[in-house]
Steps between C-alpha positions, in 0.01 A plus 500: 500500500158552656184550294492863611859557388427317175215739414721784620769440241313366196393836359760775530239770441376437855840511669497672837787671674562181697536303176744753361704476817511120471610530137788722609600256775498207258729692266743624762496244784560134402408389853137591422486241221412133541762232427489452124618138532225390741169362373178672600192325627326292232804472273571143391855370549613231255803275520725583207869526420458732202559823689822378655635394161414829332627731771825311558580534130405868497698591809815326374476658154799725437443621147822703498710183479373397157712573193456513124635147488218379727241670279641348181496155660139546612394592148683201353335246731198323352325502838524802726595406857436711809863607490467597133188699582688692767765591244237620253348729765837650595641834380755300298217388270390849394750518207354168379141620484476446123618140530265444792212636296581265212507201734181612676322544166600149399366351825176697473448377145566140600245499779241758393539542126419854392198543728421781744217460752267788584307572819358795688482580872175589677521676835178439693600683821781721625449494874812394687602435860876502437743786522746435217686824439535458119141398414219732390242284680672520839258567784639846577488634143225754436325344201144422393416153635246282319371144527293387202173319547442171318282686249781748435757220474291315245452820300877558493558140397247521220661818367839326499369174353320686221838629385609142428720444805488143635730521805451724801702567814285600798667729755404658830667708763619288793202528734312196625246731662405663170594223255423172672592163352128442440472831312798408282354153446172645371702720262678186374164333432394801293832503315456137399187603309697739281861379484691181422781579745467664842795613710515659844736755651369542854629483856653160591255253655507151652494172306130434558416851381704454183312174447169685534608768253614234254161331529340838428688522172852635560772331295814662638627753751769766488680617813769765503750433777603863434852432632655178623729699729306460826690782674419746222144363487455596865579865429248518212200317649427672828156371590242238406496132410732562206772582752540127572777407257500116529122468461523690175794290381309173537186628322573329168559165666177527698321582174640189331399290800154653460473380141593807297628407156761773486691750709694814413794659681657842508713745685431868450833591347648814647395455862826330592801344324334402173756236408445309823123546477503371141705198608261421786191541281623251242624255762164517677337375178787259427479313830120495509492360145708207615270440796178545298598396145141519369462870584521785250757758606521862393725794578431871492755779504333824614701808586389772738266760355374837633185482713217737592636777726860398432653541154857456623493122553732348242697176478838484668779438246273309259504651154363337187840344428503329838136395461577346162795315653276355774236389250752333271661325798156381614428352158835324469479355852131407490412453132159346577353776720266772384642851534266796533600860431245743639375839385742657749747487210492706181337382179840508329659277762211253505489478120868409504510257791214281372723420203772380737387364835153605614195290418213695653391864509203689638282720280218747559640550849353703782635480855201696627167357615182507292622693196515244219186655353710810439802315362316253277198698377595865543216563745600702804550294817250575773564643842551146628841472330788454743856629474774290342772298671782644286550688175521284189739573215346310209129586465429324170155350454443131442441557127812713465716252691368212289573695180851597611589143595392379155695777332806383693472159336363324808174317564272644771339224706191555715477152650655158446334300774210265439266381776376143452 
């Protein structure tokens, strides 16, 4: 994409008739799209067998063949194998959800005690160069676009830190032009002044860039593969660097090569077959853990949520029962990984799942840009506030979340990592 085209698509409020025509062509004519399996200029290619292992398992997964007998056997085994995990994700396991929850709760207690970790996300920009049809930040969506200055970022961080929060997740829209690696790095340096733990959820970058961001203060990165079904992925990501499926897949491994302490994985459940996506997500972490045994691995389990200008986007065939099944299966298969349940889910669901399988929740959440002053202090956000990426479901403040966790008999944890 040329610089002119890049500027053309970043802010949908300046779309011309020509841009609207291209949008229509991308949606209706696949021949207008670039090959989603081919790397673009500047994208690092690494030698790795992880992708082949994950996708071969996913493509051969026939969850209809599993029976109640397979599920019972999986729950009886002391160690959950890949085959056991497949059984626990299958429809045959749904009648065993109570037993799965009991086993998951036991594994969570063994590895994490009764603790629940708290963090909050901070969006510092919402400009994006990708056209992902389900995302509120997509380059064609008519929203208010904002990029915070370093002064504004520090102000937001101070507001959050003053609440008592010690872990922050920095997010941007996927635009190198508006949110350069250097810009993100400076934000990481500021975050290190205020927080004990700093995470990133940004566009995938190369190994040397992850190394730079780690040196600036980032501890871990989160990358949503969205869906591991590359054919379905192609129909959802019509333009931009995010369209390149294999480059996104290898992001966590590049981050580990770059020195990041931890990496987090996720599919956006509801975009494709959620059982296969859940299998691939866990196996992605499973195989990388064996290759990089020192790394901290985490899983997330977001479902689709409505976005600005589209309130009809909802997860495909993924109700709370199915989500609970996935989370319990994750915990039984990978008892050592952190599991995050986001504010996309209801307060009732999150309060329940942290007692069973989840170990980390967000609090005081805003998916907009520059409006933590409003959320944390009650002051009205200024005109510089940008629109949100998606609608949240659980809007509890940090104090309220902390209180509710304690009332549930659990111990809220703000940080457990010491720098020496």
